[in-house]
VEXDREN-2710 file (C-alpha; in Angstrom, 1 decimal):
% VEXDREN-2710
k/r/px/py/pz
1/MET/78.1/-14.3/-11.4
2/THR/80.8/-16.9/-11.9
3/SER/80.2/-20.6/-11.1
4/SER/82.6/-20.3/-8.1
5/GLU/80.7/-17.3/-6.8
6/LYS/77.3/-19.1/-7.2
7/LYS/78.7/-22.0/-5.2
8/HIS/80.0/-19.7/-2.5
9/TYR/76.8/-17.7/-2.2
10/ASN/74.6/-20.8/-2.3
11/LYS/76.5/-22.1/0.6
12/LYS/76.5/-18.7/2.4
13/PHE/73.0/-17.5/1.8
14/MET/70.6/-20.2/0.7
15/PRO/68.5/-21.9/3.4
16/LYS/68.7/-25.6/3.7
17/TYR/65.1/-26.2/2.7
18/MET/65.7/-24.3/-0.6
19/LYS/68.8/-26.2/-1.3
20/ASN/66.9/-29.5/-0.8
21/MET/64.1/-28.3/-3.1
22/SER/66.6/-27.2/-5.8
23/ILE/68.0/-30.8/-5.7
24/ALA/64.7/-32.6/-5.3
25/VAL/62.7/-31.1/-8.2
26/PRO/65.0/-32.1/-11.0
27/ALA/65.9/-35.4/-9.3
28/VAL/62.3/-36.5/-9.0
29/ILE/61.5/-35.6/-12.6
30/ILE/64.6/-37.1/-14.1
31/GLY/64.2/-40.2/-11.9
32/TRP/60.6/-40.7/-12.9
33/VAL/61.4/-40.4/-16.6
34/LEU/64.2/-42.9/-16.3
35/LEU/62.0/-45.2/-14.4
36/PHE/59.4/-45.0/-17.1
37/PHE/61.8/-45.8/-19.9
38/ALA/63.1/-48.7/-17.9
39/ALA/59.6/-50.0/-17.3
40/ALA/58.7/-49.5/-21.0
41/VAL/61.7/-51.4/-22.2
42/VAL/61.0/-54.3/-19.8
43/SER/57.3/-54.3/-20.9
44/MET/58.2/-54.4/-24.6
45/LEU/60.6/-57.2/-24.1
46/ALA/58.8/-59.3/-21.6
47/ILE/55.1/-58.4/-21.6
48/PRO/54.3/-56.2/-24.7
49/ASP/50.6/-56.0/-23.8
50/LEU/51.5/-54.0/-20.7
51/ILE/53.2/-51.1/-22.5
52/GLY/49.9/-49.1/-22.8
53/LYS/49.2/-49.5/-19.1
54/ALA/52.8/-48.5/-18.3
55/VAL/52.4/-45.3/-20.2
56/ILE/49.1/-44.5/-18.4
57/ILE/50.6/-45.2/-15.0
58/PHE/53.7/-43.1/-15.9
59/PHE/51.7/-40.1/-16.8
60/ILE/49.4/-40.4/-13.8
61/GLY/52.4/-40.7/-11.5
62/LEU/54.2/-37.8/-13.2
63/VAL/51.1/-35.6/-12.8
64/VAL/50.9/-36.5/-9.1
65/ALA/54.7/-35.9/-8.6
66/LEU/54.4/-32.5/-10.3
67/ILE/51.4/-31.5/-8.1
68/VAL/53.4/-32.5/-5.0
69/LEU/56.5/-30.6/-6.2
70/ILE/54.5/-27.5/-7.1
71/THR/52.7/-27.5/-3.8
72/LEU/56.0/-27.9/-1.9
73/THR/57.7/-25.1/-4.0
74/VAL/54.8/-22.7/-3.3
75/HIS/55.1/-23.5/0.4
76/PHE/58.8/-23.0/0.6
77/ASN/58.7/-19.8/-1.5
78/LYS/56.2/-18.4/1.0
79/LYS/58.5/-19.5/3.8
80/LEU/61.5/-17.8/2.1
81/ILE/59.6/-14.6/1.6
82/ALA/58.5/-14.5/5.3
83/GLN/62.1/-15.3/6.4
84/ARG/63.7/-12.5/4.2
85/LYS/61.0/-10.0/5.2
86/LYS/61.7/-10.7/8.9
87/GLU/65.4/-10.3/8.3
88/LEU/64.9/-6.9/6.6
89/GLU/62.6/-5.7/9.4
90/GLU/65.2/-6.6/12.0
91/GLU/68.0/-5.0/10.0
92/TYR/66.3/-1.8/9.1
93/THR/64.9/-0.3/12.3
94/GLU/63.9/3.3/13.0
95/MET/66.8/5.8/13.4
96/SER/66.6/9.6/13.4
97/TYR/68.1/11.5/10.5
98/GLU/70.6/13.1/12.8
99/ASP/71.8/9.8/14.2
100/ALA/72.1/8.3/10.7
101/LYS/74.0/11.3/9.4
102/ALA/76.3/11.2/12.4
103/ALA/77.0/7.5/11.9
104/LEU/77.8/7.9/8.2
105/THR/80.0/10.9/8.9
106/ALA/82.0/8.9/11.5
107/ARG/82.5/6.2/8.9
108/GLY/83.7/8.7/6.3
109/ILE/80.9/8.1/3.9
110/ILE/79.7/11.8/4.0
111/ASN/80.8/15.0/5.5
112/GLU/79.1/18.4/6.0
113/THR/79.4/19.4/2.4
114/GLY/78.8/16.2/0.4
115/VAL/79.5/12.5/-0.3
116/VAL/83.1/11.5/0.2
117/ILE/84.8/10.1/-2.9
118/PRO/87.2/7.5/-1.5
119/TYR/89.1/6.6/-4.7
120/MET/90.1/10.2/-5.2
121/ALA/91.5/10.6/-1.7
122/ALA/95.3/11.1/-1.7
123/GLY/95.9/11.0/2.0
124/GLY/95.6/14.7/2.5
125/GLU/93.5/16.5/5.1
126/VAL/91.0/17.8/2.5
127/LEU/88.8/15.0/1.3
128/PRO/87.4/15.1/-2.2
129/VAL/83.6/15.2/-2.1
130/LEU/80.6/15.3/-4.4
131/PRO/78.3/18.1/-3.2
132/PHE/74.9/17.0/-2.0
133/ASN/73.1/19.0/-4.7
134/GLU/75.0/17.2/-7.4
135/VAL/74.4/13.7/-6.2
136/LYS/72.4/11.3/-8.3
137/LEU/71.5/8.3/-6.1
138/HIS/71.1/4.8/-7.7
139/LEU/69.6/2.1/-5.6
140/PHE/70.0/-1.5/-6.7
141/SER/68.3/-4.6/-5.1
142/ALA/69.1/-8.1/-6.2
143/ASN/68.3/-11.7/-5.3
144/VAL/71.7/-13.4/-4.7
145/CYS/71.0/-17.0/-4.1
146/THR/67.8/-16.2/-2.3
147/LYS/69.4/-13.4/-0.2
148/ILE/67.9/-10.0/-0.9
149/ILE/70.8/-7.5/-1.0
150/THR/70.5/-3.7/-1.7
151/VAL/73.4/-1.4/-2.5
152/VAL/73.5/2.4/-3.1
153/SER/75.7/4.1/-5.6
154/PHE/76.3/7.8/-5.1
155/CYS/76.8/9.1/-8.6
156/ASN/77.4/12.5/-10.2
157/GLN/74.9/14.0/-12.6
158/GLU/76.6/12.2/-15.5
159/GLY/76.0/8.8/-13.9
160/MET/79.6/8.1/-12.9
161/VAL/79.9/6.2/-9.6
162/MET/81.7/8.2/-6.9
163/SER/81.2/5.7/-4.1
164/GLU/78.9/2.7/-3.3
165/TYR/78.0/0.7/-0.3
166/LEU/75.8/-2.1/1.0
167/VAL/72.7/-0.5/2.5
168/ASP/72.9/-0.9/6.3
169/ASN/70.6/0.6/8.8
170/ALA/72.3/4.0/8.9
171/LEU/72.3/4.3/5.1
172/TYR/68.7/3.0/4.9
173/ASN/67.5/5.7/7.3
174/TYR/69.6/8.5/5.8
175/ILE/68.4/7.7/2.2
176/GLU/64.8/7.4/3.3
177/LYS/64.9/10.8/5.1
178/SER/66.9/12.6/2.5
179/ASN/65.7/14.2/-0.7
180/PHE/68.2/12.9/-3.3
181/ASP/67.4/12.6/-7.0
182/ALA/67.2/8.9/-7.2
183/ALA/66.9/6.0/-9.8
184/PHE/65.7/2.6/-8.7
185/TYR/66.6/-0.9/-10.1
186/GLY/65.3/-4.4/-9.4
187/GLY/62.3/-3.3/-7.3
188/SER/64.4/-1.2/-4.9
189/GLU/61.8/1.5/-4.9
190/MET/59.6/-0.7/-2.7
191/LEU/62.3/-1.1/0.0
192/PHE/61.0/1.7/2.1
193/ALA/57.4/0.5/2.0
194/ASP/56.0/-3.0/2.6
195/LYS/59.0/-5.3/3.2
196/GLY/57.1/-8.4/2.2
197/ALA/56.0/-6.8/-1.1
198/PHE/59.5/-5.7/-1.6
199/VAL/60.9/-9.2/-1.2
200/LYS/58.3/-10.6/-3.6
201/LYS/59.1/-8.0/-6.1
202/VAL/62.9/-8.6/-6.0
203/ILE/62.4/-12.4/-6.3
204/LYS/59.8/-12.0/-9.1
205/THR/62.1/-9.6/-11.0
206/ARG/64.9/-12.1/-11.0
207/ASN/62.8/-15.1/-11.8
208/SER/61.2/-13.3/-14.7
209/ARG/64.5/-12.7/-16.4
210/GLY/65.3/-15.1/-19.2
211/VAL/62.0/-16.9/-19.1
212/GLY/61.9/-17.0/-22.9
213/PHE/65.2/-18.9/-23.0
214/THR/63.8/-21.7/-20.8
215/PHE/61.4/-22.7/-23.6
216/MET/64.4/-23.5/-25.8
217/GLY/65.0/-26.4/-23.4
218/GLY/68.2/-28.3/-22.9
219/VAL/71.5/-27.1/-21.5
220/ALA/71.6/-24.1/-23.9
221/GLY/68.3/-22.7/-22.7
222/ALA/69.2/-23.2/-19.1
223/VAL/72.6/-21.4/-19.5
224/LEU/71.1/-18.5/-21.4
225/ALA/68.3/-18.1/-18.9
226/GLU/70.8/-18.1/-16.0
227/HIS/73.0/-15.6/-17.9
228/ALA/69.9/-13.3/-18.4
229/LYS/69.2/-13.4/-14.6
230/ASN/72.7/-12.5/-13.7
231/GLU/73.6/-9.9/-16.3
232/THR/71.4/-7.1/-15.0
233/PRO/72.3/-3.6/-13.7
234/GLU/71.1/-4.5/-10.2
235/MET/73.1/-7.8/-10.1
236/ASP/76.2/-6.1/-11.5
237/ALA/76.1/-3.4/-8.8
238/VAL/75.4/-5.9/-5.9
239/LEU/78.2/-8.3/-7.0
240/ARG/80.6/-5.4/-7.5
241/VAL/80.2/-4.4/-3.9
242/LEU/80.2/-7.9/-2.5
243/ARG/83.5/-8.6/-4.3
244/ARG/85.0/-5.4/-3.0
245/GLU/83.9/-6.1/0.5
246/ASN/85.1/-9.7/0.1
247/ILE/81.8/-11.1/1.2
END
């Protein structure tokens, strides 16, 4: 994900309370550290005897600030999970297999014999298709700036992508009620079960990427950790479809 894309998706997808938290956490920590050093310098220059007390006050205040920030972070993470779960439950509602199949056929995603291959179409009446019995379905779920997005890639048995789409309600029901050979990435195997557990899994999967790099500290550690979170099969697939759809 490029920096311009991150800025765009943060603006498009991230709830205001999460934006505020992402700003508040580093600001409070950095501000408190700067305040401590300022107080320490003043103490050493003006009242040297107070430096020990300043250190104690600093650490007590830092612990209190961290407890407050952690509590708020947990609260807002729970709020985010509840919000994303509700969105998925409203987006993916019950639809019969026949209705889902008819909707996808009308949109030219499938026909009676298989999955339509758009990039191979040459404007003729006969559409190129991948027969259903040769389809290898890949499902990718990724956390894009707190928004949980799932895409499906219809591949041949060698793994080459024939077509791919954002999973809307029709695709959701069609995939759930079909019997495709499937591979799952980023926690997408849980999409058809508990939506709350699914959201937690996707968020946890992203957050767990690059944890080791964060212990390096500094800008390098942060950059490597962010790169590890973004350079995954699920994020690659989701971003590829978002870019194609100009979302």
